[in-house]
N, C-alpha and C positions, 0 to 999 in steps of 0.2 A: 895318777891317783888323785893328786891335789886338784887337777883340772876337773875331774869327775865330781869331787866333793863340792867344788865351787858351783858347778852347774846344778848339782842336786840341791844345794842350799838356796840357789836363786829360784829354782822351780818351786821348791817348798815354800819359800817366802811368798811367792805369787799365789799359791794355793791357800796359804794360811790367811791371806788378806780376803779370801772369799767368804770366810765365816761371818765377819761383821756385815759384809754386803748382803749375805743371805738373810741374816736376822732382820736388818733394816728393810730389805725387800719384802719380807714376810709381813712386817707391820704395815708398810705402805699398801701392799696388796689387800690386806684385811680392811683398811680404811676405804680403799677404792671400791671394793665390792659392797661394803656397807652403804657408801654414798650412792652407788649405782641403784640400790634398792630403796634409797631415801631413808635410811636408818641412822645416818650420822646425827641428825637432829634429835634423835631419841637419847643420845648419850652426851651431846655437847651443847644442848640448847641454852642453858643458863650457866655454863661453867666458865667459858672464856669469852673475851671481847676483842674484836679487831680494833687496835689502837688507832689505825689510820682512818676508819670510817665511823667508829663508835658503835657499829652494829655487832650484835652477838653472832656467834657461829650459828646459833639456832635460827636467827632471822635469815641468815644466808641459806640455811638448809631449807627453810620454809619457802623462800623465794625460788630456789632452784627446784624444789618439789613442785611448785605451781607450774613451772615451765615444763616439768616432766609429767604432767597430769595424764597425758595420753600415751607416753612411752617412757621406758626406763633410760637412764643415762647418768653420767657423773659430772659434777661441777668441779673442774680442776682447781679453782681457787680454794674451794672448801676442802678438797682432799689434801692439798699441800698445807693449808692452814692447820688442819687437824693433825697432820703428820708432824709438823714442826712443834706443835704443842705437846704431843705425847713423846717426842724424841728424848727429852731429858729424863723422863720417867723410864723409858725403855733402856737407855744407857745406864741408869742407876741400878735397875733390877739386874741387868747383865753383869755389872761390876760386882754387886753383892754376891750373886750366884757364883761368879768366877772366883772370887776371893775365897769363899767357903769351900768350894769343891777343890780348888787348887791346893789349899793348905791341908785338907783332910784326905786327899787322894791316896797317899801312901798308907795311911791307916786302913783304908778300905781294902787295898790290895792284900795287905797282911791278913786281914780278917777273912776274906773270901777264900784265900789260898791256904790258910792255916800254916803260914810260914813261921819258922822259928830261927832265931839268930844262931850263928855258928862261930865259935871262938877257935883260936889256934889249937888249944888243948883238946878240942872236940874232934878235930880231923886235921892233922898236921899236913897231910898230902894236899888237900884242897886249899888250905890256907896258903901254903907255900906257892902253889900254882898261881893263885890270884896275885899274891904279893910280888912274885918274880915278873909277871907280865906287866904289872903296874909300874915297876921300876924300869923295865925295858921300854915301855911306851910313854913314860912320863905322865902317867895318869894317877889321879888321886885314888888312894886306897878306899874302895867302897866297903859297906857292910856286906856280910855274906849271910844269906838265909838258906835254910834247908826245908824242903817239903817232903813229908813222908809219903812217897808215891813210887811204886815200882816202875812206872813208865819213865821214858827218857825225855826230859825237857828242861828248859832254862829260860830265864828272862832277866832283863835289867829294868830298874825303875828308880824313881826319885826326881826331885826338882832342884836340888842344890847339893853341895859337897857333903853336908851333914846327913842327907837322906838318900844319896846314891847307894843302890843296893844291887848285888848280883844274887839271884835266887836259883838254886839248883835242886832237882829232885834227887832222892836217894838212889833211884834207878839209874840216872845218868852218871852218878858218881861211881857206882859199882860196876857198870857194864861197859864203860869206855876206858881205853888205856890212857896213859898220861898225855900222849901227843894229841889224841882226839879230844880229851877233856880240856886241855890247854887251848885248843882251837875254838871250842865252844865258849869258853870263858873270854877269850880274846874277842870273839864276835860281840859278846855282851859289853865288854869294856869299851869297844869302839862306839857302841850306842851311847855310852856314858860320855866318852871323850867328845863326841860330836853333838852332845846335848839332845840326842834324839828322844830320851826319856822325858825331858821337860816338854819338848814339842808335842809328843803324843798325849801328855796330860792336858795340854791346851786344847788339842783336837777333841779329846774325850769330853772335856768340860763344855765346849760349845755344842757338840752333838747332844750331850745330855740335857742341856737347857732346852733345845728345840724339842727333844723327846718329851720333856716334862710338860711343855706347853701343849703338845699334841695329846698327851694323856689327860690333861685337865679338860680340854675341849671334849674329848671322848667321854669322860665321866659326866660332864654336864649334859651331853646328848642323851646318855643312858638315863640320867635322872629325870630329864624332861619326858622321855617316853614312858618311864615307869609311873610318873605322877599324873599323866594325862587322863587315864581312865577314872582317877579319883576326883577330878575337877567337875564342878557343876556345869552342865551344858548351858544353863541360863545366865551364867556369869560371863558376859561377853568381854568385859574389860580384862578379867583374869585370863581368859582363854587367849585374848590378843597378846597379852604380855608373855604368856608361855610360848606362843608362836614366834614372837620376836626373839626371845632368848634361844629358842631352838634353831632358828635360822642363823643367828649369830654364831652359835656353837658349831653348827654344821659347816658354815663358811670357814670358821677358825680351824676346825679339824682338817678340812681339805687343804687349806693353805699351809698349815703347819706340817702336814704330811708331805706335801711337795717340797717344802723347805728341808724337812728331815732327810728326804731322799737325796737331795743335792749335797747337803752337808755330810751325809754318810759316805757318798761316793767320793767326795773331796777328801775325807779322812782316810779312806782306803788307798787312794792314790798316793798320799803322803807316806803312809806306812810302807807300801811296796817299794817306793824309791829308796827308803832308808835301809831296807834289808840288803840290797845289792851292795851298797857302800860299806855296810857293816861286815859283809862277807869278805870284801876286798881288804878292809882294814885288818881283819883277823888273819888273812893270808899274809899280809905284809908284816904284822906284828910277830907272827910265829916263824916267818921266813919260809913257809911251805904251805901251799893251798890244799894239798892232798889230805892231811888229817881232818880238816873241816869237811871235805867231801865225804870221807869215810864216816864221819860222825853223823852227818845229815842222813846218810843211807840207813844208819841204825835207828836214828831218832824217828824217822818217818814210818818205820815199821811198828813202833810202839811209843807214840807221843805222850800217852798218859794224861793226867790232870783232867780226867773226865768229870770229876766231882765239882769242878769250877764252872758253873753254868752262866758265866757273865762274859759276853763277847768282847766288851771293852777291856777286860783283863786278858782274855785269851789272845788278843791281837799283839800283846807284848811278847808272847812265847817265841822261841827261835823257830818253831814250826807250829802252826795253828792246827789242832787235832781234827777239826771238822771241815777243813777245806781241801784235804788231800784226795786226789783221784788215784788211790793206790792200785786200783784194778785197770787203770788206763782206758776207761770206758768213754771218756770225753775226747772228742777229736775236732779239729778244724775250728769253724766259727763258734760252735757250742763251747769249746774250751776257752776261746778268747773272751766270750761273754762271761763265762764263769770266773775268769781271772779278774774282770772288772769289779766283781763283787767280792773279791778276796782281799784280806789284809796282807797276805804274803804272796810273793811270786811262786810259781810252781817249783817244788823242790828239785825236780829233775832238771829244770832250767838252771837253777842255782848250782847244782853239782856239775853240770856241763861247763858252765863258765869257770868254775874253780879249777876244773881239770885242764882247761885251756889257758889258765892264768899265766 
């Protein structure tokens, strides 16, 4: 078990390092394409100066543009110079976004799920199950939240001891017996113990940032297309400016879309790896893997939480409602491809492993 956790943490660390690489690659690719079409001088002409030569980046752009008069191409010194100049601003924006999203993520989860805190006096059975498992596993006692939903689901969230939370639907509390509910809670407590909840917040923040950039470029493209018919055909300067902005926005949208795809796949890979370890941790904490297997069979039939239309929150659930192939219509290669785009492993695979634990 410990060996598997170590391997999982090592692989997760490698995947997590991919996020800053993806963001910086997106910025570099954007500058590269802009320079390829000779547009870097439009944005950097009089802004920065090369301390070694005393030439502005604009003069370097114009010089490289004259060399590319008959064909397109990129000047590597200009690309790298511009990239290094915008690097501090990129890191600063990422840091500010990360700090804000990281600190307010828990409030967002409570808001979109309409979760309410549960005290000992509200439900002694649930509170005692959580407390006993925490004592047995040496885990900090988390907050307990309840969602009024007849479906069966649960998730863990939080970034530190003060915010760690186990959230349960009323349906899962009412429809599972004590052993099954304990197994589900143990699964979520294992996520907290392994700090998976903090890790997933980091993943969500990075993917959210790239998604925001993608949305901004998309809105600029829409705005340019809407404003084009209103422009005077005789105003060549204005039309040229609009054309440049449109090209920049289209290039930015394409590059950010590619970056979003890779960052999203990266996030899904991290999420799937953590689920198997949490299942194993729950089986170890409860001393029996079969109650969790029985619970998963019940949950997959009625996962609930359909009112929460945010995939970044849904990936926290013990079973993602929209990813299950309940009718078994997917087979072979199609099923493997489908799994790549899923936040959770197939529930049938999780049950099979638990029954062989």
